[in-house]
N, C-alpha and C positions, 0 to 999 in steps of 0.2 A: 504493500500500500505505501499511497504518500507518505512522507517526501520521496521523491526520486530525482538522481543525479542526472545530468544530460547523456551519460553514456546508457542508463537504463530507458530513459525515453528514447533513445535511437534504436536500442535493441527490442523494445516493444512496437515500435513503429517501423520497422527495417528502413530508419534513415541514416541519412550521412550528416556528419558532424562537421561543423565549422566555429573556428573559434573557441575551444574547447575551455570548459570552466568547472570547476569540481563543485559549485555550489548548488546545495540542496533547494529544490520546488516544492512547495506543498499547497499551492494551488495554481489552478489554470482558469483562463479566461480569453473570450472571444471577443470583447467588447471594450476598447479603451475608455468608454464611459465610466466601468464600473471596476477598470482594472486597478489593482492593488501594488503596490511597490512589492518586488520579488517574484509576483508571478509569471509564469510561463504563457506568452500570449500565441495564442494559435491565429493565424491567417486564414479566415473561411474566404473560399471564394464561392458567392451565391450569385443568383439570378440578377440582382440589381446593384450589388457592391461588391468589392474585392477587398478584403481583409488587408491584403499586402499593401493597400494605399494609405493604412494606417500604422504602418509598422514604426515609423520614426515618432510618431504619437507616442506609439505603445514604449519606445525605449526613453522617450521623455518621462514618462511616466514612471518609469522607474521599473519595467519588465527586466528580469534575470536574463530571460533568455527568449527567442521565440521559435515558433514550428511554422515552416515555410513550405511553397512548392517550387520556389526558386531563390537563388541566394541573392541575401541583402547585402547591398556594398559597403555598409557601415561595420564597424569592430564591435557588434554584440554576438553573443554565444547564439548560436542557430541549429535547428535539425531540419535537414531537408528532406520530404518525402516526395511522394508521386502526388498523394491527394490528402489534404489537410483535413477534409470531413471523415475521409475514411479512419486516418491517424487518430482522430479524438474518439472515434468510436472504439478503437483499440486501447486507448489510455482508458476510456470509460470501462471495457471489460476487462481490462487486468486490474484496475482497482476492486470491482465486483469478485473476480475471482481469488483475489488476495484477501478476502473479508469473508471471515466466518460465521456471518449473518444470515437472516431469510429474507430474500424478496420477493415480495407481491407485486405482480405486475396485472394491471387492469388495462381491458381493452373494450372496444364496442361501440355502437353508433351513438348512444347517447348515456349520460349518467356516469361516465369515468371520475370526474372529477367530483361530483358529491361523494360516489361510492368511495373513493380513496379517503376525502374527509371523513367521513360515517367511520370507516378504518381506523384510522389513524387517532379519531375521537374515542374509540373503544379502549384500543391498545397503550394510549401514550400513558397511563396509569402503570402498568405492568410492564412495558417495554420501553427502550429508548429507541425510539422511530426517527427516520428522515424520511422525507417525504418529498416530491418534486414542488417546486414553486409555479405557482400559474399555470400556463398553457406550455411548461418544459416538457414537452413529450414527444417530441421529434427526433430527428437524429443528431441533433445538436443537445436539445434538453434532457433526453434520457441520460448519455454518458456525462454531460455537466453534472446533473445530480449526482450520479453515483459515485464523481470525483471528489463530493463532498462529503462520502462516508467515513466515518472513524472508528478507531477501534471501540469506541464506547456504544456505538449505534448496535442494536440487534436487530432489528428490522428496517427495511426499506421498503417503500411503496413508491411505485412509479405509474404513471400513466403510458400506455403506448398506443400513442396517435397516427392512426394511416390514413392517407387518400389516394393512394395510388397501388397498383400491384407490385409485387416484391418488399415492399416497406416493412412487412410485419417480420417478413426473416430478418431484415436488418437489425431491427430493433430488438428481437427476442433474442439474435445472436449476441449482444450488448449487455441486456440485463439478465440472460441464463435465469429464469424465475424458478422459485420452488414451489409457488402457489401463483397459478393464472387464473383470472376472473374474466369471463366474457359476460358483460352485463347484459347487453341486449344487441342484435345485428338487424339494422332497420336499411333504410335506403339513402343515410347520409354519403356522398360524395359518390353517388351509384353512377354516374355521369361519367367516372372514370374507368368503370370496370364495364367488364360484359354481362350486365344483369346481377342479379340478386345472389345467384348461386356462386357465381366467381367472387364478388365480395366477401358472400359467407366463407367459402375455403380458405380465402387468404387472412379472415380473422383465425378461422380454426389452427393455422399454422403455427399460432403460438405453443400448441401442444408438442409440437417436434422439438421444442427446445426446454423442456419439462425433464428433469431427471426421471429415472425410474421409479423413484418414490415420491415424486412431484403429484399435484394434485391441480386437476382443472374443474373449476366452479364456474357452471357454465348455466346460462338461463335457457330452460325447458322449451325451446323453440323448436319446431318440426326438423329444421334442416341441422339442428346441432347434434341430432343422433348418428349423424355421419362422421364424426370424429372418432378417431381410432387412437383410444387411449383409455388403459384400464382404471385410472384412478379419476374417474369422470364423477361428480356431485352435481345435479340438477338441483337448481332453486327455480320458484316462480310464484305465479299467481294462480292459485287452487290446485296445482298440480307440480310436482318435485318432491325429492328428498327431503328437503326443508322447505316449505311455502307459505303464502299467508292466504287467510280469508277473512270472511266478514268484514270487510273494509267499508268504514263510514266515517265522512268527513264534515266537519261543520264551517268549514272555509279556512280556520286558522289552526285547526288541531284535527289528527288522523287518527283513529282508533281502529286497531287491526287485531287478529289473532294469528300466531305462528304456531304450524303444526309440522311435527316431525314424530311419524310413525302413529302413534296413539297418544302422543303426549301433545299437551296446549300450552301456550302463554300468551297472555294478552301485552299487546304492545301499543305504545304512546308515541306519534311524532308529534311536535307542536311547530309543523311546518304548513304551508299551503301547497295542495295538488296531491291528489290520490296516488298519482304516480311517482313519488317519494316513496311510496311502500315497497315496491320492487326493488329500489335502490338499498332500503332498510334490510331487505331480506338477504341481497347481495351480501352486504357488509356482513349480517348475522353469521351468515353460513361460511365466510370467510374467518372471522374471528373464533366461530366455533372450532374450526380446525387448527385455529392457533391454540387451543387450548382454554379459551374462554367460553363459560357456560352461556346459554340462550338467555336465561333469566338476569345473567348481569349485562350482557351485550343490551339487552332492549332498556334497562336499568339506566345504562350510559347513553343510549339514543333519547331517550326521554330530553335530556339536558340539550341534545344536539341543536343547535341553531345556526352554524356557522357554515351557512351557504355561500358558494364563491359570489363575487361580483357579477352582476347583470344576469344572475337566474333566479329569477321571479323576486328580486329585489323592492321592496317597497319603501316609499317614500311620498310624505304628505306635504302639501303645498299648498296651502291656503285652502285647507278643506277637500282638495281632489286629491286622491290616491292615484299615486303614478306606480305601476308595476312593469319593471324593467325587466323582461328576460331577451335583451336584444343580444345577449353573448355569442349565439349561435341558432340556427334555425335547420330542421331537415322535416320530411314530412311527419315521421313519427314523433319527435318533441312538439312540432305546432299543432298535431292533431290533441296530444296530451294538455298542452297548454291552453287552448281554447276551450278542453273539456271543464279546466278548472275554472276558467273565467265565465263559463256560462253558469255554472255552479254557485259563483259566488252571489250571495244576497247583499245588495247594496242599496241606499236610497236612492240614487240618481241614475243615469243613463252610463252605457258602457263605450267607451271611445276605441276600437281596435285599431291599432296602427300596425298593419301587416307588410314586410318588406320581401323582398327576393328570398327566396331558397337557392343556393348557387349548387354549381356541380352534380346537377341532376340529369343532365345530358339529353336524351330524347326522350327522358320521361317526364322532363320539367312541365311541359304545358297541363299534362294531365294531372300532376301531384297539385301544382299550383290551383286548378280547377275544383280540385277535391278541397282543398284549405279554403277558398273562397266559399264554396257553398256551405261549409261547416259554419264560418264566421256570419255568413247572412242568415242563419237559423238562430243566432243568438238576440233574442230578444230585446227591447229599448236600446239600440246601439246605435253608433256610426262608424263606417268602416271608411277607413282610410290605407289605401294601396301604395305602395311605394316601391318604383323600381320597375324597369323595363319587363321583366318577367309576370310581374304580378298583374301589370296593365294589359299586357298581351294576351292572358291566361283569360281575365275577365272579359275582353273584347272579341273572343271567338265563342264565348255561349252567350245566349240570351236568358236575362235574370227577369223573373217576374217579381220578385222579393221586394218589398217596400224598405228596406235597408237602405238609409242614404249612402251613398257610396261616391268618394272622392278620390281620385287619382292623380300621380305626380311622379315626377322624376326628379324633384328639386326638394332637398331636404328643408329649406329654409321656408319654403312653402307649406311641407308638414307640420314645421312649427309654429307657423300663421293659421293654420286651420285649428291646431288644437288650442290656442289663446284664443280664439273666437268662439269655440264649440264648448271647451270645459267651462264647468261651473262646479261650485262646491256640493259636496257628497256624489260628484261622478267618478268613474275610474276610468284612467287612459292605460291601455295595455300597448307595450311594444315587443315586437318579437320580428327577428329577421338573421340572415347570415351575417357573421361578424365583419365582413369585408363591407357590408352595406353601410355601417357605422350607425346605425338607427339610432344608439344612445345619445347622438350627439344634439339631438333635437332638445333633450333635458337643459341644455345651456342657454336656450333660447325662451325659454318657457317658464 
């Protein structure tokens, strides 16, 4: 584990050393804005920027060495590799394999971050836990998270987020999980795959990187039975080795029953949205395999309220309740969120601001139309559609519903309509794919 010297880093990445130094390195950075003195700076070459352009700045900020794809002319210790992104992954994998704790890797189309936070909340009193920050769930975030492992840590919880074929193998090879959790396989990023079947099989590849004693905790969906792994544990709603039933919500609190064989436990979540129960079942199933009793896990979840930002985030402004769920959107998550909004009892009307769901490919128009149809069935509501795909889907279909519809591709116009329509006791609901930046309207209302 870190600290490593230059020779060890070169050996781990099959790199060539220039300007040798014996200095030990105990932290790695890919961003000069957060780089600390003594860090190894890894110059990542991306689609929009090239980290090699910032090597001189990294040196000024105190980087002890740089990991690069081409020699840097100034006198600073450097390791030259063929691909710095691959090298970063190799360092993350090495750190993980040199560490003696357990890795829990979470993937799925929805719920990854919430399940991660729930698992961490349950385990934190019994284990020293490291978890990924924010959306550090890709080929950069996963190794950077693992590189923060210390000997004191007993459990690492990492999200594996994919949106193209082949990515699950890369991330799983780095993480080498002891427990893999698949929350749900939906339609997110389906436009980058040849349909739901290929997307499902890509997610299931995580099982190939579990050791023989590893455990796969998987949503009890029809296609999930196709994975060939002996230690499969199914969870779900109504069915699964551990499942939830009798789900009842009053808007801000959800009551449910966890069932395992003939045993039953009552559970409470002080959260909004019945879909959170499935996340809770995934977390309880995982922590049960970590040695926590089901009753203990449910007791801990009763106090869980740390939802990540922009996930059903509530804010009251002058009597108007804003419900910001604009972190991301897929057909599955949009459907669940709209069901929650429909069931909310509020004195005023509901203003639904729905933006594009991206990366759906040839399925985009159909899925957007389904969501529009669902939204138009919510009584006492106004509907604002934001983005070209939402607008195109609406215009392709004739609607007889009396719901007031406003459409635009201008975010400032969305904010203006909200200011005009929203009154005290109303609800404003925001949801779209992250790239739409729909949350920015909150700066103007």
